[in-house]
C-alpha positions as CSV (number, residue, x, y, z in Angstrom):
1,M,89.4,112.1,116.7
2,S,89.9,114.1,113.5
3,Q,90.5,111.9,109.9
4,L,93.8,113.2,109.6
5,L,94.9,111.8,112.6
6,Q,93.5,108.6,112.1
7,I,94.1,108.1,108.9
8,T,98.1,108.6,110.3
9,I,97.6,105.9,113.1
10,F,96.2,103.5,110.2
11,L,99.2,103.7,108.0
12,G,101.5,104.2,110.7
13,A,100.3,100.8,112.1
14,S,99.9,98.8,108.8
15,L,103.4,99.8,108.1
16,L,104.4,97.7,111.0
17,L,101.5,94.7,111.1
18,V,101.0,93.9,107.5
19,P,104.8,93.4,106.9
20,L,105.0,91.6,109.9
21,A,101.3,89.1,109.1
22,K,103.4,88.8,105.6
23,R,106.4,87.4,107.3
24,F,104.4,84.7,108.9
25,G,103.1,83.7,105.7
26,I,99.8,85.9,106.5
27,A,98.0,87.3,103.2
28,T,97.9,91.1,102.8
29,V,94.4,91.2,103.3
30,L,94.2,89.8,106.5
31,G,97.2,92.1,107.3
32,Y,95.0,95.4,107.0
33,L,91.8,93.4,108.5
34,F,93.8,92.3,112.0
35,T,95.1,96.1,111.8
36,G,91.6,97.2,111.8
37,I,90.9,94.5,114.4
38,L,93.3,95.8,116.7
39,L,93.3,99.7,116.5
40,G,88.9,99.2,116.7
41,P,86.8,98.8,119.7
42,S,87.3,95.2,119.9
43,V,91.1,95.2,121.4
44,L,93.0,98.4,122.1
45,N,90.4,100.8,120.8
46,I,92.6,103.3,120.0
47,A,90.6,104.7,116.8
48,S,87.4,103.6,116.6
49,D,85.5,106.4,114.4
50,S,85.7,104.4,111.3
51,A,82.8,106.9,109.9
52,A,85.8,109.4,109.7
53,I,87.4,107.6,107.0
54,Q,85.2,105.6,105.6
55,G,84.6,107.9,102.3
56,L,88.0,108.0,101.5
57,A,88.3,103.7,101.9
58,D,85.4,103.7,99.8
59,Y,87.5,105.3,96.9
60,G,89.8,101.8,97.0
61,V,86.7,99.8,96.2
62,I,86.0,102.4,93.3
63,L,89.6,102.0,92.0
64,L,89.7,98.2,92.8
65,M,86.8,98.1,90.5
66,F,88.3,100.2,87.5
67,I,91.5,98.1,87.6
68,I,89.1,95.2,87.5
69,G,87.7,96.9,84.2
70,L,90.8,97.1,82.9
71,E,91.6,93.9,82.8
72,L,88.4,92.8,80.5
73,R,89.8,92.8,77.5
74,P,87.6,90.9,75.3
75,Q,90.3,89.0,73.7
76,R,91.2,88.2,77.0
77,L,87.5,87.0,77.7
78,W,87.0,84.9,74.5
79,E,90.3,82.7,74.7
80,M,88.8,82.2,78.5
81,R,85.3,81.9,77.7
82,K,84.7,78.5,78.9
83,S,86.5,78.7,82.0
84,I,85.3,82.1,82.9
85,F,81.5,81.5,82.0
86,L,80.9,77.9,82.3
87,M,82.7,77.1,85.6
88,G,82.5,80.5,87.4
89,S,78.9,80.8,86.1
90,L,78.1,77.0,88.1
91,Q,80.2,78.2,90.8
92,V,78.5,81.2,91.5
93,G,75.2,79.8,90.7
94,M,75.3,76.8,92.7
95,S,77.4,78.1,96.0
96,A,74.8,81.5,95.8
97,M,71.4,79.1,95.8
98,I,72.6,77.1,98.4
99,L,74.0,79.7,100.8
100,A,71.1,81.4,100.2
101,V,68.5,78.6,100.9
102,L,70.7,78.6,104.6
103,A,70.4,82.1,105.2
104,F,66.6,81.7,104.4
105,L,65.8,78.7,106.7
106,V,69.3,79.1,109.7
107,W,68.9,82.9,109.6
108,Q,65.3,83.7,109.3
109,Q,66.0,86.4,106.7
110,G,63.6,87.6,104.1
111,I,64.3,86.7,99.9
112,A,65.7,89.7,99.2
113,A,68.0,89.5,102.0
114,S,69.0,86.0,101.6
115,F,69.9,86.1,97.8
116,V,72.1,89.4,98.6
117,I,73.4,86.9,101.6
118,G,73.9,83.9,99.1
119,T,75.2,85.6,96.4
120,A,77.8,88.1,98.7
121,L,79.3,84.9,100.4
122,A,79.6,82.9,97.1
123,L,82.5,85.0,96.3
124,S,85.7,84.1,97.0
125,S,88.7,86.8,97.7
126,T,90.7,87.4,94.4
127,A,93.7,89.1,96.5
128,F,93.9,86.5,98.8
129,V,93.6,83.4,96.6
130,L,96.1,85.0,93.9
131,Q,98.6,86.0,96.7
132,L,98.8,82.1,98.1
133,L,98.6,80.7,94.4
134,A,101.9,82.9,93.8
135,E,103.8,81.8,97.3
136,K,102.7,78.2,96.2
137,Q,104.0,78.8,92.7
138,Q,101.3,77.1,91.6
139,L,99.3,79.8,89.3
140,N,100.3,78.3,86.2
141,T,99.2,75.2,87.2
142,T,95.5,74.0,86.0
143,F,93.9,74.5,89.2
144,G,95.6,77.6,89.2
145,Q,94.4,78.6,85.8
146,Q,90.9,77.4,86.5
147,S,91.0,79.6,89.9
148,F,92.1,82.5,88.4
149,A,88.9,82.3,85.7
150,V,86.3,81.4,88.3
151,L,87.8,84.9,90.4
152,L,87.3,86.4,87.5
153,F,83.8,86.0,86.5
154,Q,82.9,86.3,90.4
155,D,84.6,90.1,89.9
156,I,82.2,90.4,86.8
157,A,79.2,89.2,88.8
158,A,79.7,91.3,91.9
159,I,78.8,94.5,89.6
160,P,75.0,93.9,88.9
161,L,74.9,92.8,92.1
162,L,76.0,95.8,93.8
163,A,74.2,98.1,91.1
164,I,70.3,95.9,92.2
165,I,70.9,96.1,95.8
166,P,69.0,99.4,95.8
167,I,66.3,97.9,93.4
168,L,65.9,95.2,96.3
169,A,65.9,97.6,98.7
170,G,62.3,99.0,97.3
171,T,63.5,102.3,98.2
172,Q,60.9,104.9,96.4
173,S,63.8,107.2,94.1
174,N,65.7,107.2,91.1
175,H,67.7,103.8,92.4
176,H,64.4,101.8,90.6
177,G,61.9,101.6,87.4
178,M,62.5,102.2,83.9
179,A,63.6,105.6,84.3
180,Y,66.7,104.7,86.3
181,F,67.4,102.0,83.2
182,A,67.1,104.4,80.9
183,A,69.6,106.8,82.7
184,I,72.2,103.4,82.8
185,V,72.1,102.9,78.9
186,A,72.0,106.8,78.3
187,T,75.3,107.3,81.0
188,F,76.9,104.0,79.1
189,S,76.5,105.4,75.8
190,G,77.4,108.4,76.4
191,L,80.8,107.0,78.3
192,F,81.6,104.9,75.6
193,L,81.4,107.6,72.7
194,F,83.6,109.7,75.1
195,S,85.9,106.8,75.3
196,R,86.2,106.8,71.8
197,Y,86.2,110.2,70.3
198,M,87.7,112.1,73.3
199,M,89.2,110.1,76.1
200,R,91.8,108.0,73.9
201,P,93.2,111.4,71.7
202,F,93.1,113.3,75.3
203,F,95.7,110.6,76.4
204,R,97.5,110.9,73.5
205,F,97.8,114.4,73.3
206,V,98.9,114.5,77.1
207,A,101.4,111.3,76.2
208,K,102.7,113.6,73.6
209,S,103.8,116.8,75.8
210,G,106.4,114.4,77.6
211,A,104.6,114.8,81.6
212,H,104.8,111.4,82.0
213,E,103.3,112.0,85.5
214,L,100.1,113.8,83.8
215,I,98.9,110.1,82.9
216,T,98.1,109.4,86.1
217,A,96.2,112.6,87.0
218,V,94.3,111.9,83.7
219,G,93.5,108.5,84.8
220,L,92.5,109.6,87.9
221,F,90.6,112.7,86.7
222,I,88.5,110.3,84.4
223,V,87.4,107.9,86.9
224,L,86.8,110.7,90.0
225,G,84.9,112.3,87.1
226,V,82.6,109.2,85.7
227,V,82.4,108.7,89.4
228,T,80.9,112.0,90.1
229,L,78.4,111.8,87.4
230,M,77.0,108.7,88.4
231,D,76.6,110.2,92.1
232,V,74.4,113.3,90.3
233,L,72.5,110.6,88.4
234,G,71.9,108.5,91.0
235,I,73.6,105.3,89.5
236,S,75.9,103.1,91.0
237,M,79.6,104.9,91.6
238,T,81.2,101.3,91.4
239,L,79.7,100.5,88.3
240,G,80.4,103.4,86.7
241,A,84.0,102.8,87.6
242,F,84.1,99.5,86.2
243,L,82.6,100.2,82.9
244,T,84.9,103.2,82.6
245,G,87.9,100.5,82.8
246,V,85.9,98.0,80.6
247,L,86.1,101.1,78.0
248,L,89.7,101.8,78.6
249,A,90.9,97.9,78.4
250,D,92.1,97.8,74.5
251,S,93.4,101.0,75.0
252,E,97.1,101.5,74.5
253,F,97.6,103.2,77.6
254,R,95.8,100.6,79.9
255,H,99.0,99.3,81.2
256,E,100.4,102.7,82.2
257,L,97.0,103.4,83.7
258,E,97.1,100.3,85.5
259,A,100.6,100.5,87.3
260,S,100.0,104.3,87.6
261,I,96.5,103.8,89.7
262,A,97.6,100.7,91.5
263,P,99.4,102.2,94.3
264,F,96.3,104.4,95.5
265,K,94.1,101.2,95.1
266,G,96.7,99.2,97.1
267,L,96.6,102.1,99.8
268,L,92.6,103.0,100.0
269,L,92.1,99.1,99.7
270,G,94.2,98.9,102.9
271,L,92.2,101.5,104.7
272,F,89.0,100.0,103.5
273,F,90.1,96.7,104.8
274,M,91.1,98.5,108.0
275,T,87.8,99.9,108.6
276,V,86.1,96.5,108.1
277,G,88.4,95.1,110.9
278,M,86.9,98.0,113.0
279,T,83.8,97.1,112.7
280,T,84.1,93.7,113.1
281,S,83.3,92.6,116.6
282,L,85.2,90.2,118.7
283,S,82.7,89.9,121.2
284,L,80.5,87.9,119.0
285,L,82.9,85.5,118.2
286,V,83.2,85.2,122.5
287,D,79.4,85.5,122.9
288,K,78.8,82.6,120.1
289,P,81.7,80.6,119.3
290,A,79.8,77.6,118.3
291,L,77.6,80.1,115.7
292,I,80.6,81.6,114.3
293,I,83.1,79.2,113.7
294,G,80.2,77.0,112.5
295,S,78.9,79.1,110.1
296,A,82.4,79.9,108.8
297,L,83.1,76.0,108.3
298,I,79.7,75.6,106.9
299,L,80.9,78.3,104.4
300,M,83.9,76.9,103.4
301,L,82.1,73.2,103.5
302,V,79.3,74.4,101.2
303,K,81.9,76.3,98.6
304,S,84.0,73.3,98.2
305,M,81.7,70.6,97.9
306,S,80.0,72.9,94.9
307,L,83.3,73.5,92.7
308,T,84.4,69.5,93.5
309,A,81.3,68.8,92.3
310,I,81.6,71.6,88.9
311,A,84.9,70.3,88.6
312,R,84.2,66.6,88.5
313,Y,81.6,67.0,86.3
314,L,83.9,68.9,83.6
315,K,86.2,66.0,84.0
316,Y,88.9,67.5,86.3
317,S,90.6,65.0,88.1
318,W,90.4,64.5,91.8
319,R,93.3,66.3,92.2
320,N,92.9,69.2,90.2
321,S,89.6,69.6,91.7
322,L,90.0,69.4,95.2
323,M,92.6,72.1,95.2
324,L,90.5,74.2,93.3
325,A,87.6,74.1,96.0
326,V,90.0,74.5,98.5
327,C,91.7,77.6,97.0
328,L,88.0,78.8,96.8
329,A,86.6,77.8,99.7
330,Q,87.0,81.5,101.7
331,G,84.7,84.6,101.1
332,G,86.4,87.6,99.7
333,E,86.9,91.3,100.1
334,F,83.5,91.5,98.0
335,A,81.2,90.1,100.3
336,F,82.4,93.1,102.7
337,V,81.8,95.6,100.0
338,I,78.4,94.1,99.4
339,L,77.4,93.5,103.1
340,K,77.9,96.9,103.6
341,V,76.2,98.3,100.6
342,A,73.1,96.0,102.3
343,S,73.6,97.2,105.6
344,S,73.3,101.3,104.0
345,E,70.4,99.9,101.9
346,K,68.6,98.1,104.8
347,V,68.3,95.2,103.0
348,I,69.8,93.5,105.9
349,T,70.6,94.5,109.3
350,Q,73.9,95.5,111.0
351,V,72.6,92.7,113.5
352,V,73.1,90.1,110.8
353,S,75.9,92.4,108.5
354,Q,78.4,92.2,111.9
355,P,78.4,88.7,112.3
356,L,78.4,87.9,108.2
357,T,81.7,90.0,108.2
358,L,83.1,87.6,110.8
359,I,82.4,84.5,109.6
360,V,84.2,85.9,106.5
361,T,87.2,87.0,107.8
362,L,87.5,83.3,109.9
363,S,87.0,81.6,106.8
364,M,90.0,83.7,105.1
365,V,91.9,82.5,108.2
366,L,91.0,79.1,107.9
367,T,91.6,78.6,104.2
368,P,95.9,78.4,104.8
369,I,95.1,75.5,107.2
370,A,92.6,73.8,104.8
371,Y,94.8,73.7,101.9
372,W,97.7,72.2,104.0
373,L,95.0,69.6,104.7
374,V,94.0,68.8,101.3
375,S,97.2,69.1,99.6
376,R,98.9,67.1,102.1
377,W,96.9,64.7,103.7
378,I,93.9,64.3,101.8
379,I,94.7,64.1,98.3
380,P,97.4,61.2,98.5
381,L,94.2,59.4,100.3
382,I,92.0,60.1,97.3
383,D,94.5,60.4,94.8
384,P,97.6,58.8,95.0
385,E,100.8,60.3,92.8
386,Q,102.4,56.9,91.5
387,A,105.9,58.0,90.5
388,P,106.5,57.2,87.2
389,V,108.5,54.7,85.7
390,Y,111.7,55.7,83.8
391,D,111.5,54.9,79.9
392,E,113.6,51.9,79.0
393,I,115.6,53.7,76.1
394,P,116.1,51.7,72.9
395,D,120.0,50.7,72.1
396,S,119.9,52.9,69.2
397,H,123.5,53.8,69.2
398,N,123.0,57.8,68.2
399,P,125.8,60.0,67.7
400,M,124.8,62.5,70.0
401,I,123.1,63.0,73.8
402,I,120.9,65.8,74.8
403,A,120.9,65.5,78.5
404,G,118.1,68.5,79.4
405,F,115.5,69.2,77.4
406,G,114.6,72.8,78.3
407,R,115.2,76.1,76.1
408,F,118.5,75.4,75.3
409,G,118.4,71.7,74.9
410,Q,115.5,72.5,72.4
411,T,117.2,74.8,70.1
412,I,120.0,72.3,69.5
413,A,117.6,69.6,69.1
414,R,115.8,71.4,66.4
415,I,119.0,72.3,64.5
416,A,120.1,68.9,64.8
417,H,116.8,67.2,63.9
418,L,117.1,70.0,60.8
419,Q,120.4,68.5,59.5
420,H,119.2,65.2,59.6
421,Q,121.5,64.6,62.8
422,P,120.1,61.1,65.3
423,F,120.1,62.7,68.7
424,T,119.2,60.8,72.0
425,A,117.3,63.4,74.3
426,I,116.7,62.9,78.1
427,D,115.1,64.6,80.5
428,S,113.8,64.3,83.8
429,S,110.2,66.0,83.7
430,I,107.4,63.7,83.2
431,D,105.5,66.7,81.8
432,K,107.7,68.2,79.4
433,V,107.9,64.3,78.4
434,D,104.5,63.8,77.7
435,F,104.3,67.4,75.8
436,V,107.0,66.9,73.4
437,R,105.2,63.3,72.9
438,N,101.9,64.6,72.2
439,Y,103.5,66.8,69.3
440,G,105.1,63.5,67.8
441,G,108.7,64.6,69.4
442,T,110.8,62.0,70.7
443,L,112.1,62.1,74.2
444,Y,112.6,60.1,76.9
445,Y,112.3,60.2,80.8
446,G,115.1,59.2,82.8
447,D,117.5,61.0,85.5
448,V,120.9,61.9,84.0
449,T,122.6,61.4,87.0
450,Q,122.5,57.7,87.2
451,P,125.0,56.0,85.5
452,D,122.2,53.3,84.4
453,I,120.3,55.7,82.4
454,L,123.5,56.9,80.9
455,R,124.4,53.7,80.0
456,S,121.4,52.5,78.4
457,A,121.2,55.8,76.4
458,G,124.5,54.8,74.4
459,I,126.9,56.8,75.9
460,E,129.5,54.3,75.6
461,H,129.0,54.8,71.5
462,A,128.3,58.8,71.1
463,K,130.7,61.0,70.2
464,V,128.8,64.2,71.5
465,F,127.7,64.7,74.6
466,I,124.9,67.8,75.4
467,L,124.5,68.6,79.0
468,A,121.9,71.1,79.7
469,I,120.5,70.7,82.6
470,D,119.3,73.1,85.1
471,D,120.5,72.0,88.4
472,I,124.1,73.2,88.7
473,E,125.1,70.2,91.3
474,D,123.3,67.8,89.0
475,C,125.2,69.0,86.0
476,M,128.8,69.0,88.2
477,N,127.8,65.3,89.3
478,V,127.0,64.2,85.7
479,A,130.4,66.4,84.2
480,R,132.4,64.2,86.9
481,H,131.2,61.0,86.1
482,I,131.5,61.6,82.3
483,R,135.2,63.3,82.6
484,L,136.3,60.0,84.9
485,N,134.5,57.1,83.1
486,Y,134.4,58.7,79.3
487,P,137.2,61.0,78.8
488,S,137.7,60.6,75.3
489,L,133.8,61.6,74.6
490,K,133.3,65.3,73.7
491,L,131.5,67.1,76.0
492,L,129.7,70.1,75.9
493,V,128.3,72.0,78.8
494,R,126.1,74.8,79.7
495,A,126.8,76.9,82.1
496,R,124.5,78.7,84.5
497,D,126.9,81.5,85.6
498,R,130.5,82.3,85.7
499,Y,130.9,80.9,89.0
500,H,130.0,77.6,87.3
501,V,132.6,78.0,84.5
502,H,135.2,77.8,87.1
503,L,133.6,74.8,88.3
504,L,133.7,72.9,85.5
505,R,137.0,73.8,84.4
506,D,138.3,72.6,87.8
507,L,137.0,69.3,86.3
508,G,139.0,69.7,83.1
509,V,135.8,70.7,81.0
510,Q,137.3,72.6,78.2
511,H,133.5,73.1,76.2
512,I,131.7,75.8,78.2
513,W,128.4,77.9,76.8
514,R,127.8,80.8,79.4
515,E,124.0,81.1,79.4
516,N,122.5,84.1,77.9
517,Y,126.2,85.4,77.7
518,L,125.7,85.2,73.4
519,S,122.7,86.1,73.5
520,S,123.6,89.3,75.6
521,L,126.4,90.1,73.0
522,G,124.1,90.0,70.1
523,M,121.3,92.3,72.2
524,A,124.3,94.4,72.9
525,Y,125.9,94.7,69.0
526,R,122.1,95.3,67.7
527,A,122.4,98.2,70.2
528,L,125.5,99.9,69.4
529,R,124.2,99.6,65.4
530,E,121.0,101.5,66.5
531,L,123.1,104.1,68.1
532,D,124.3,104.9,64.5
533,I,127.5,103.0,65.4
534,S,129.5,101.5,62.5
535,E,129.2,98.3,61.6
536,A,133.1,97.7,61.9
537,D,133.3,99.7,65.6
538,A,130.3,97.8,66.9
539,Y,131.8,94.7,66.1
540,K,135.3,95.5,67.2
541,S,133.8,96.8,70.7
542,I,131.5,93.5,71.2
543,E,134.9,91.7,70.5
544,L,137.4,93.1,72.3
545,F,134.8,93.1,75.3
546,R,134.2,89.1,74.5
547,D,138.2,88.8,74.5
548,Y,138.9,90.6,78.0
549,D,135.8,88.8,79.7
550,E,137.5,85.4,78.7
551,K,141.1,86.6,79.7
552,L,139.3,87.8,82.8
553,L,137.6,84.2,83.5
554,L,141.1,82.8,83.0
555,Q,142.7,85.3,85.6
556,Q,140.2,84.7,88.0
557,Q,140.2,80.5,87.5
558,H,142.8,80.2,90.1
559,V,141.5,82.4,92.6
560,Y,137.5,82.0,92.4
561,T,137.1,81.0,95.9
562,D,138.4,84.3,97.0
563,E,136.0,86.8,97.0
564,Q,138.2,89.6,97.6
565,K,140.9,88.6,94.9
566,V,138.4,88.3,92.7
567,Y,137.1,91.5,93.2
568,E,140.1,93.0,93.1
569,T,141.3,91.1,89.7
570,H,137.8,92.2,88.3
571,R,138.1,96.0,88.9
572,N,141.7,95.6,87.1
573,A,140.2,94.0,84.3
574,L,137.2,97.3,84.1
575,A,139.8,99.5,84.4
576,E,142.0,98.2,81.4
577,L,138.7,97.8,79.5
578,Q,138.2,101.3,79.8
579,H,141.7,102.3,78.7
580,L,141.2,100.0,75.9
581,F,137.7,101.7,74.8
582,E,139.2,105.1,75.1
583,S,142.3,104.0,72.8
584,D,140.4,102.8,70.2
585,A,138.0,105.6,70.4
586,Q,140.9,107.4,68.5
587,I,141.2,105.1,65.5
588,R,139.0,107.1,63.4
589,Q,140.2,104.9,60.1
590,E,141.1,101.4,59.1
591,P,142.7,100.5,55.9
592,T,139.3,99.7,53.6
593,G,140.7,96.1,52.9
594,V,140.4,95.7,56.7
595,N,136.7,97.2,56.8
596,L,135.3,95.4,53.6
597,K,136.9,91.8,55.4
598,R,135.0,93.2,58.5
599,G,131.6,94.0,57.2
600,L,131.4,90.5,55.6
601,E,132.2,88.8,59.1
602,Q,130.1,91.5,61.2
603,Q,126.7,90.2,59.9
604,R,126.5,88.1,63.0
605,I,128.5,88.0,66.5
606,D,130.8,84.7,66.4
607,V,128.7,82.0,68.1
608,T,130.8,79.2,67.0
609,R,133.2,80.1,69.8
610,D,133.3,78.6,73.6
611,E,134.4,79.5,76.7
612,H,137.4,77.4,75.5
613,N,138.5,79.1,72.1
């Protein structure tokens, strides 16, 4: 089968199978692996010649190494140095040592082969773990950030391992000896000078030409040029691509390079994983299920126990330690790369490489199941999370109560503090409460939807109640309670959108501020001024829009539950606004006194107006 036909089949199958895998919550990496397994000799045998596309697929790994290099900015490494180099090195070192010993004793491998196997299996899947954490919305948690740091160290550790595999092979070539390392030092020094004095000026020259598509071409040219040079000199191509990325990590073109090369990297990596799936022999799972499944479980257990021990040693809680361990328990994409290179260099045999590839794949499949078991059943038993008790708020009779301490509520609290106006602030996020208290602030933990909390906050004595909570339903419940039981209390409410405004007005709430509305008006005013529109015209345009937008809100108040009528009023208002803009454009001059008065008023948008005024 020709290379073009096989690539076409692979891409067509991936367009169908990978989205289906994503729909069922399966990571993209596994989707590509399953596609390769399905099309390969183990199942349908539609495409069985992996060598036909292996050369092209290898460029996916090369571009992956370049992207990883781009991420390694010195400032970022310094900021995360403890998590990256301490926890990362401990995890890789401990896991690799245990797994290497098991490979030596159980798999009867030599020292060099055991070292490569242990280190390869110690690495986890960056793409898989980050996608899992993103889907669970836990990337910003403590264990999520630590997982990212460890994965970053693993990516770095994979580079020298790939570079020394030819040395471990003991081949009599330029892959070992002083000459080899001298060539590496000389090449890297030359690349550094080339990056500093030629590559970046050339990037600027291309960028100034206005042909932005050439940035992608320049990036690909540089990567492929360095890879070709490395191949000629007998140095690892992946090492060259990685170093090229590092040299450009603090370049002003880093983000544009990463964005333009990422699609090529994704597609070529997909081809690489599909070729791995093609070479995965499912017959091994049928013939030796105990060995494959048992080895996958042992791999996950070794890595989990190592990470849990390290995290506990570094004083992390049981919850964070166990979640970190289960997230990084699987083998990763670099295991496939390292095992392939080791097999081609004859460090390990194909007989060993095939079951190891299947074991890594199986560990990735089992990770979501293990994640669910640990988070749902094991952690509640070991570290039961006690529901925090709401604060007893002292009855200080402060004239202002702020319900919700997000960005909106914080701004109001800071301004009140500057004016020495006392207030009582309440929020239902215990993490936010603890954070504010750590910095000496006063914020009470409570649920403002509960009348008891409102009474203990002194609502009967308050003059102003700021309702700035996120949840629309909770906001409506609190507003309804206050309007019914404290009708004389001045209620100022933050609305999420226009629909929320309509709901609040139905309750009789008069003072409403739409979220981001005034900010967008202020930005629009600044944009008009930067476009050389006069202060008077810019201010007039903003105020004209605001007046008619509020008029539109009033018109839609009676019909907002009827979607068709809302659309009609919106369309009519836009037509009228367009007519007014065109009429206003014909007015070139106004009396000097009016212009002077507006010039004084135009220094800022009138933020004192709410939706009622």
